[in-house]
N, C-alpha and C positions, 0 to 999 in steps of 0.2 A: 900854356898858350892862352892868351886872352881871347874873349869873344870878339868877333870882328864885325859886329853889326854897324859900328859907327862909320864904316867905309861906304855905306850905301848913300851915294850922292847923285847918281844918275836917275832922273825921274822916269826914264824909259826902261828901267830894269824890269824884267819879268821872269817867271819860272819857265821850265822846259815845256810846261803845258799851256803857257801863254798868260798866266795870271800875273797882273802887275804886283810889284813888290809890296806896295802899300795895302793890297787887299789880302795878303797872306794871313794875318791874324784873324780877320773876319771869316775867311774860308775854313781855317783850322778850328775856329770856335763853333762853327755851325753844328747843332745837335744832329746825330744820326737819325735817319728816317726809320730805321729798324729798331724797335724797342729791345730786341735781343742783344743789342750792343751794350746794354747796361744790365748787369746781373749782380745779385747780392753775393758777397763772399761768404762761404760756409763759416759759421762761427758766431760769436755773440756780439761782435763789435759793430754790426750794422754797416759794413763797408759796401760801397758800390764799386764794382769792377768794370772797367771799360775794356771790351773785348780786344785782344791783341790783333785779331784779323781785321776788325773794323779800323783800328788805329793804323795798321799798315796800308789798308785801302785808302784812307784819307790822305796819308803822307804821299802816296803815289798819285792820287788825283791832283794834289796841289803842286808837287815838285816834279812829277814824272817818274819813270822807272828808276829803281835803285841802280847806281853805277853811272847813270846819265844825269839825273836831276838831283840825286841825294845819295849819301853814303853814311855808313856807320863803321868807324874804325877803332880798333884797340889792339894792344899787344898782349900776348899770352902772359908776359911777365906781370901785367897789371891785374891778372885774375888771381885772387887769393881764396884758397879752399880751406875751410876750417876742419876740425876733427869731427867725424861722424858721431852723432848722438841719436840712438834709437833709429838707425838707418837714415837719418836726416842730416844734412850738412849745410852749413852757411857758406855761400859763395859771394864774394864781394868783387865787383868790377870797379877798381879804384880810380881808373882814368880811361876815358873814351872820348871820341870826337864824333859829333853829329855834323855832317857837312851837307850844305845844300848849295846849288849852283843857280845863279841868276844871269840872265843874258841881256846885253845891251841892244840898242836899236840895230846895230850892224851884226848882231849875233855873237859878239865877243863874250866869253864866259867869265864870271867872277865867282870864286868859291868863298863861302862864308862858313865859319865854324862855331860850334857851341861845345864847350867843355862840359862833360857830364860824368856821372858815376851811378852805380846801383848795387843792390844786394838782394838776395833771395835765399830762403831756407826751404829745402825740399830734398828728395832723393837726388843724387849727384847729377844725373843727366838732365833733370828738370830744373834744378837749382842754377846750373850754368846758363841755361836758356832764360830762366826767370831774371837773373841778374842783368843780362843784356837787355831784356824787355824793360826792366825797371829803369835802366840808364837811358834808353831811347825815349821812354815816356817822360822822364825828368827833363830831357833836353827840349822836347817840343812843347812841354808845358810852358816854357818861357816864351813861346811864340803864340800863346793863348789857345793851345789845343784844348777843346772841350771846356771852354771858360765857364759856361753856365753851371757845370758840375762843381768846379772849384769855387764858384761864387755862392754855392749852396742853393741854387735855383732848381736844379735837376738831379734826380737820383733814380735808383731802380724802383723806388716806391711810386713815384709820381710821373714816370716817363710817358705813359700813354696820355695822361691828362695834359702834361706839358706839351707834347707834340700836337695835341688837339687844340692847343691855345687856351686851355682852361686852368693852367697851374698859376695861381696867384699868391700862394703862400710858400714859406720855406719848408723844406722837407723836415721829417721828424728829427728831433734833437738827437745829437750824438752821431748822426750819419757822417761817414767819412768816405774818402775816395781812394780807389786803387786803380792803377793802370796795368792791365795785363797781369803777368805773374809777379811783377814787382810792385809792391804797394806804395803808392804815393799819396799821402794823406792830406786832407784839408777839412776843416770843420764845415759841416753842412748848414748849421743854423747859427747865425751870428747875431749878437745883441747890438752891434754897432760900435763905432770908435769911442763914443762917450762912455758906454758901459765898460769897454775894455780898459779905459784909463782908470775908471773908478773901481774896477774889480779888485777884491782882496786876494792876496796870494792863497793858493790851495793849502790847507793844513797838511801837516806831515801825516803819512799813513799811520793808522792806529792799529796796535796789536793788543789783544787781550790775553792775559795769562790763562793757560789751560788748567782748570781745577784738577787737583789730584796728581799733578805732574811736577811737583816741586817748584811751582811758580814759573816754569819754563813756558815758552810760547809755542803753541801748536800752529803749523802753517794754515790750517783750515780756519783759524780765528782771525786771519788778516781781514781788515775791514776796508773795502774799496771806497775811497772818498774823492774820486775824480770822475768826470763825465756826468751824465744824467741818468742813463738807463739803469745802471747797477750801483749807483752811489748808495752807501749805507749797508750794502749786503756783505756778508762774510763769504770767503772763498768756498767754504763747505756748502753754501747754499746755492752755488751756481750749477747749472746744468753742465753735462760733460762737454758739449760742443762749445759752450761759452768758456769754460775753464781751459779748453784746448787752445783757444785764441789767446787768452791772457798768458798762457804758459809758453807760447812760441814767440821767439824773437825773430822778426822778419823785416824786410824792406828797409825803410829809412831808420827805424829803431835799431836794426842790426848794424847798419853802416855807421851810425853815430855812437853806438855803445858796444863795440866788440868785446870789451872787458867782461861784460855780463855773460857772454857765451862761454868764454874760457873759464869763468868762475863756476858756471853751471857744470862744465865738464869736470872741474876739480871736485865738485860736490858728488858727482856720479862716481868719481874715482875713490871717494871715501874720506874727504878732508873734513867731514862733519859740518860743512857749510861755512867754514872760515873765510874762504875766498868770496863767497856770495855776500857775507856780511860786510866785508871790506868794500866790495863793489857797490853795494847799495848805499853804504855810508858816503863813499866818494861821489856816487851819482847824485845823491840828494843835494850836496853842496854845488856840484858842477852844474846840474840842470836848473837849480834855483837861480844861480847867477846868470845862466844863459837866458832863462825866461825873463828875468829882470832887464837884461840887456835888450831883448827883443821888444819888450813893452816900452822901454825908453826910446828905441828907434821909432816905434809906432807913434809915440807922442810927439816926437821932435822933427821927424823927417818928412811927414806928410805923404805925398804921392811917391816919393823916392824910397819909402820904407820897405815895401815888398821886395824890391830888387836887392836892397842891402841885406835884408834878413836872409834871402835865399843864398847870397854870397857867403854869409856867415855859416849857414847850415852846410855848405859845400866845402868849407875851409877845414883843413886838418886840425886847426886849433880847437875846433869844437868836438872833435872825436875823442871819446874817453876810452883809451886802449888799456 
């Protein structure tokens, strides 16, 4: 089902709480007054987590009570539960609808829908909730929810300064964003469109042969050459909490690359890494082409690029199963 925002033609439309339709993005984008709404995600990737409670509060303030001003609908058939690995399981909510209701001057309701999806890795009871939260966050992100975070202006490092009106610089490089239990990422520090166009493609990950082991590669010798904070470091040099983040496939990464989770399960079952090698090889080509396509859209589509890129990321054609 396609998004139905194009049907908004009545200038008198407003939410259950009386907010005019045209003011919805600005209201959702407003930073929370409570700094506790923004927390760092445990691990080494320097993610900013937007509290699920604060998110639900803002949705209710803008649209009204759930069931009256908004709703979140999905079928159990669209919940996909992977095989447990070390008591953790990947749960994907493949299709869901975020609905919100606007009312005309005479009180007549009109329901609008946003198609969404999400994923989360955790113990089963938390992973299911996390997948729903991930999908809900992905839906309202399209309505500019917490836009300063996604634009790289606000994160858990500078929140107090930002709320005090003194944040004038971008957050630290490498910062990304998570919404509730479902991680929805965006780069926090951007060099601008010109730099994006001129940027060279990332080199392929480098592996060094482990001496004394017949020239074979030891996993600890993997050299990280993406991002900024850990670029150039070997896996064996990472702290345990950082390694745990790199080792876990969650959120958008999990929903776009389910093949990697099944390959990991095959490795745990004793296939000596054959499925992982195949998945990494396929992924290198698949994601290189995807990144090239996104850069091309960024160069050629102008202001229409973000929406088109998001549609591509939500398309089954971009999922590597």
